[in-house]
C-alpha positions in Angstrom: 51.2 1.8 73.5 54.7 1.7 71.9 56.8 -1.4 71.4 60.6 -1.1 71.2 63.3 -3.8 71.6 60.8 -6.2 73.2 59.5 -3.6 75.6 55.9 -2.3 75.6 55.5 1.2 76.8 52.1 2.1 78.1 51.1 5.7 78.9 50.3 6.2 82.6 46.7 7.6 82.6 43.8 7.8 85.0 42.6 4.4 83.9 45.7 2.8 85.4 45.5 4.6 88.7 43.5 4.3 91.9 43.5 6.3 95.2 43.8 9.8 93.7 41.4 12.7 93.5 43.2 14.7 90.7 46.0 14.3 88.2 48.3 17.1 87.1 50.3 16.9 83.8 53.9 18.1 84.4 57.0 18.6 82.3 58.1 15.1 83.3 54.9 13.1 83.3 51.8 12.9 85.6 51.6 14.0 89.2 48.9 12.4 91.4 47.1 14.7 93.9 44.9 13.7 96.9 43.0 17.0 96.8 41.4 18.5 93.7 42.7 21.7 92.2 39.9 23.9 93.7 40.9 22.8 97.2 44.6 23.3 96.4 43.9 26.9 95.5 42.4 27.6 98.9 45.2 26.9 101.4 48.4 28.9 101.9 49.9 26.2 104.0 53.1 24.7 102.5 52.7 21.7 104.8 49.5 20.6 103.2 50.8 21.5 99.7 53.5 18.9 100.4 51.5 16.2 102.1 48.6 16.1 99.8 51.0 15.5 96.9 52.7 12.6 98.7 50.8 9.7 97.2 49.8 7.8 100.3 47.4 5.0 99.1 47.8 5.9 95.4 48.7 2.9 93.2 48.8 1.7 89.6 46.4 -1.2 89.0 46.5 -3.3 85.8 46.2 -6.8 84.4 49.1 -8.3 82.5 51.1 -11.4 81.7 54.4 -9.5 82.1 57.2 -11.0 84.1 59.3 -7.8 84.1 57.9 -4.4 84.9 59.7 -1.0 85.0 58.2 2.3 86.2 60.1 5.5 85.5 59.4 8.2 88.1 60.8 11.4 89.4 60.6 11.4 93.2 60.8 14.5 95.4 62.3 13.4 98.8 61.9 15.3 102.1 65.0 15.8 104.3 65.1 17.7 107.6 68.2 19.9 108.0 70.6 18.5 110.6 69.1 15.0 110.5 70.2 12.0 108.4 68.4 11.6 105.1 65.6 9.0 105.2 65.8 5.8 103.2 64.5 6.0 99.6 60.8 5.5 99.4 59.5 2.0 98.7 57.4 0.9 95.8 55.3 -2.2 96.7 54.2 -4.5 93.9 51.3 -6.8 94.6 50.3 -9.8 92.5 46.7 -10.9 92.9 46.6 -9.0 96.2 49.8 -10.4 97.7 53.0 -8.4 98.3 55.5 -9.9 95.8 58.3 -7.5 95.2 59.6 -4.1 96.3 61.8 -1.5 94.7 63.2 2.0 95.1 64.1 4.9 92.9 67.4 6.6 93.7 68.1 10.2 92.8 65.3 12.6 92.2 64.6 16.0 93.8 65.4 16.7 97.4 63.4 19.2 99.5 65.3 20.2 102.6 63.2 21.4 105.5 65.2 24.2 107.1 62.8 25.1 109.9 60.8 22.5 111.8 58.3 25.1 113.0 57.6 27.1 109.8 58.4 24.2 107.4 60.5 26.6 105.3 62.4 24.6 102.7 64.9 24.6 99.9 64.6 22.4 96.7 67.5 20.8 94.9 66.6 19.2 91.6 67.8 15.8 90.5 67.3 13.1 87.9 64.4 10.6 87.4 65.0 6.9 88.0 63.4 3.5 87.6 61.6 1.1 89.9 62.3 -2.4 88.4 60.5 -5.6 89.2 61.6 -8.9 87.5 61.0 -12.6 87.8 57.3 -12.1 88.3 55.0 -15.1 88.0 54.0 -16.1 84.5 50.4 -15.9 83.3 47.6 -13.5 83.6 47.6 -11.6 86.9 46.3 -8.5 88.6 49.2 -6.2 89.5 49.2 -3.2 91.8 52.2 -0.9 92.3 51.7 1.2 95.5 53.7 4.4 95.3 55.9 5.6 98.2 53.6 7.1 100.8 56.0 9.9 101.9 57.6 10.8 98.5 56.1 13.0 95.9 56.1 10.9 92.8 55.8 12.1 89.2 55.0 9.2 87.0 56.8 9.1 83.6 56.6 5.8 81.9 55.5 2.2 82.4 57.3 -0.5 80.5 56.6 -4.2 80.5 57.5 -7.3 78.5 53.8 -8.1 77.8 50.7 -5.9 77.2 48.8 -4.3 80.1 45.2 -3.3 80.4 43.5 -1.5 83.3 42.4 -3.7 86.1 38.8 -4.8 85.8 36.3 -3.5 88.3 36.5 -5.9 91.2 33.2 -4.8 92.7 34.8 -3.8 96.0 33.4 -0.9 98.0 35.4 2.3 98.0 36.5 3.5 101.5 37.3 7.2 101.7 39.3 8.0 104.8 40.6 11.3 106.2 43.0 11.7 109.0 46.4 13.1 110.2 50.0 12.0 109.8 49.3 8.6 111.4 46.7 7.9 108.7 49.1 9.3 106.1 51.6 6.7 107.3 54.3 8.4 109.3 56.9 5.8 110.5 55.5 3.0 108.4 58.3 1.4 106.3 56.4 0.8 103.0 53.1 1.9 101.5 51.0 -1.2 102.1 52.1 -1.2 105.7 50.4 2.1 106.7 47.4 1.3 108.9 44.7 2.3 106.5 46.1 0.0 103.8 46.3 -2.8 106.2 42.7 -2.2 107.3 41.5 -1.9 103.7 43.1 -5.3 102.9 41.3 -6.9 105.9 38.0 -5.3 104.9 38.3 -6.2 101.2 37.8 -2.6 100.1 39.4 0.0 97.8 41.2 2.7 99.8 41.2 6.4 99.0 43.5 7.8 101.7 43.1 11.5 102.6 45.5 11.3 105.5 47.5 14.5 105.5 50.4 14.9 107.9 49.7 17.9 110.2 46.6 18.9 108.2 43.5 17.1 109.5 42.1 20.5 110.6 38.4 20.4 109.7 39.2 22.4 106.6 36.1 23.2 104.5 37.9 22.4 101.3 38.7 18.9 102.5 35.1 18.3 103.4 34.0 19.5 100.0 36.5 17.2 98.3 35.0 14.3 100.3 31.5 15.4 99.5 32.3 15.2 95.8 34.4 12.0 95.8 33.0 8.6 95.1 32.6 6.7 98.3 30.7 3.7 99.7 32.2 4.0 103.2 33.6 7.2 104.8 35.6 7.8 108.0 37.1 10.9 109.5 39.7 10.7 112.2 39.5 14.1 114.0 41.4 15.8 116.8 45.2 15.3 117.0 46.2 18.1 114.6 43.6 20.4 116.1 45.3 20.0 119.5 48.9 19.9 118.4 48.5 22.9 116.2 46.5 24.8 118.8 44.3 26.1 116.0 41.0 26.6 117.8 39.2 26.5 121.1 36.1 24.4 122.0 33.7 27.2 121.0 35.0 27.0 117.4 35.7 23.2 117.3 32.2 22.0 117.9 30.5 23.9 115.1 33.4 23.1 112.8 32.8 19.4 113.4 29.1 19.9 112.6 30.0 21.9 109.5 32.5 19.3 108.3 29.9 16.5 108.7 27.1 18.5 107.1 29.2 19.1 104.0 30.1 15.4 103.6 26.4 14.6 104.0 25.5 16.9 101.2 27.1 14.5 98.8 26.7 11.2 100.8 23.4 11.5 102.7 23.1 7.9 103.7 26.6 6.5 103.3 28.0 4.8 106.4 30.1 7.6 108.1 32.4 6.9 111.0 33.9 9.5 113.2 37.1 8.4 115.0 38.6 10.2 117.9 42.4 10.3 118.5 44.4 7.3 119.5 46.2 7.5 122.9 49.0 10.1 122.9 50.1 10.6 126.5 51.8 14.0 125.9 48.5 15.5 124.8 45.9 13.6 126.7 45.4 16.5 129.2 47.9 19.1 128.0 47.0 21.5 125.3 49.2 22.4 122.3 50.9 23.7 120.5 53.2 20.8 120.0 57.0 21.5 119.8 60.0 19.5 118.6 62.2 18.3 121.4 65.8 17.4 120.5 67.1 17.1 124.1 68.0 13.4 123.8 69.5 13.7 120.4 66.5 12.4 118.5 63.4 14.1 117.3 60.6 13.8 119.8 57.6 16.0 120.5 56.2 17.7 123.6 53.0 19.6 124.3 53.7 23.2 125.5 50.2 24.5 126.5 48.9 25.1 130.1 46.4 22.5 131.4 44.9 25.1 133.6 43.5 26.8 130.5 41.3 23.9 129.5 38.6 25.4 131.6 38.7 28.4 129.3 38.3 26.3 126.2 41.8 25.1 125.3 41.6 21.7 123.7 43.2 18.4 124.8 42.6 14.9 123.4 40.3 14.0 126.3 38.3 17.2 125.7 38.0 16.3 122.0 37.0 12.7 122.6 34.2 13.8 124.9 33.0 16.4 122.5 33.1 14.1 119.5 31.1 11.5 121.3 28.5 14.1 122.3 28.2 15.5 118.8 27.8 12.1 117.2 25.3 11.0 119.8 23.3 14.2 119.1 23.4 13.7 115.4 22.5 10.0 115.3 18.9 10.9 116.3 18.5 12.0 112.7 21.4 10.1 111.0 21.3 6.3 111.6 24.3 5.7 109.4 26.6 7.9 111.5 28.9 6.1 114.0 31.6 6.9 116.5 34.7 5.0 117.5 37.0 6.0 120.4 40.5 6.0 119.0 41.9 4.4 122.1 40.1 1.2 121.0 42.5 1.2 118.1 45.6 2.1 120.2 45.2 2.5 124.0 47.1 2.2 127.2 47.9 -1.5 126.8 49.1 -0.9 123.3 51.3 2.0 124.4 52.9 -0.1 127.1 53.7 -2.8 124.6 54.4 -0.6 121.5 55.3 2.9 122.7 55.3 5.9 120.4 59.0 6.4 119.4 58.6 10.2 119.1 55.6 10.5 121.5 53.2 11.1 118.7 53.5 8.5 115.8 53.3 4.7 116.1 56.2 2.6 114.8 55.6 -0.1 112.1 54.3 -2.6 114.7 52.0 0.1 115.9 50.6 0.7 112.4 49.9 -3.0 112.2 48.1 -3.0 115.6 45.9 -0.1 114.6 45.1 -1.6 111.2 44.2 -5.0 112.7 42.0 -3.4 115.3 40.3 -1.2 112.8 39.7 -4.3 110.6 38.2 -6.2 113.5 36.1 -3.4 115.0 34.9 -1.6 111.9 34.9 -4.1 109.0 34.2 -7.1 111.2 30.8 -8.5 112.2 28.7 -5.8 113.9 31.1 -3.0 112.8 30.1 0.3 111.2 31.5 -0.9 107.9 30.8 -4.6 108.2 31.7 -6.1 104.8 31.8 -9.7 105.9 30.9 -11.8 108.8 33.4 -12.6 111.5 
């Protein structure tokens, strides 16, 4: 800890961070990862390399009397060629669990995706910047700074006008969740507004979010990462990426699900484990993938391009996957009383779609994230739910 001109600089270390599985020292500072190094060495996919580094659910957590906080960071922002640049990622600051302030970091690196299908990209380097929070309440308080869920963020320095110490153990259960881009937070406007963060707040648990855009594909390295991670509650949201990537047929899907669950159970034999099927997505309910971008109306939307007639030969749709997941979980619960199943349409179904349609036909909007988070909180963390942490 260094003090200069009234500022106290505290090194950002593992003791100040939550929601990560690995930390990588860089030339600039510290880069959080949501998959360990061994897993990162086992996939050639640039999409997953990008998304696991985007710190969805990762946050600093400390106790301090500071009224001014600055966090130096180097963001890497993703831009799609031919589309307007997205707004700068938001840093959410919570005081004693309540969203109190927000900030952004301008500048940084820019990675331009030049091909929507292959995800080929070009990187332009830029300067680091500072997220600044001022006029915070006086007195001792627990502070969390949630990092932008869609921006790679290298952490450089934390400065405050009072000392900081790592947040004390609050005794909350750790919820380890794996899912697709919806779990990652696509279309959510800030990091504590992604549905897993909303559900975690309702359930009073500590979130570790392994939601990876486009990459919930039953990968063995992800299962091993979950097996080895600390967890009191585990959920896996399976299906949408398997269909929209058209990566396997029913013959491969069923044993892959069993293998994924078997691996998790090696490290967590009795932990409550919830399998969640896909939310409603009309373009893929009965039409196989692959999914393709559709720019016909001047905005990015998606459409399924497979042939429904091939379902009989093993092509996967969301309805096929829901039926198979329910069957697999039903079979396994004979020997695993802590295994549970939830139909994703209970989180977001036909009535929700009528009220809050999917803007691009795949991802919910911010109100949709809130709906999913609230339903998960009620159905899973509420009384009688698989993760019931409190009554009512």
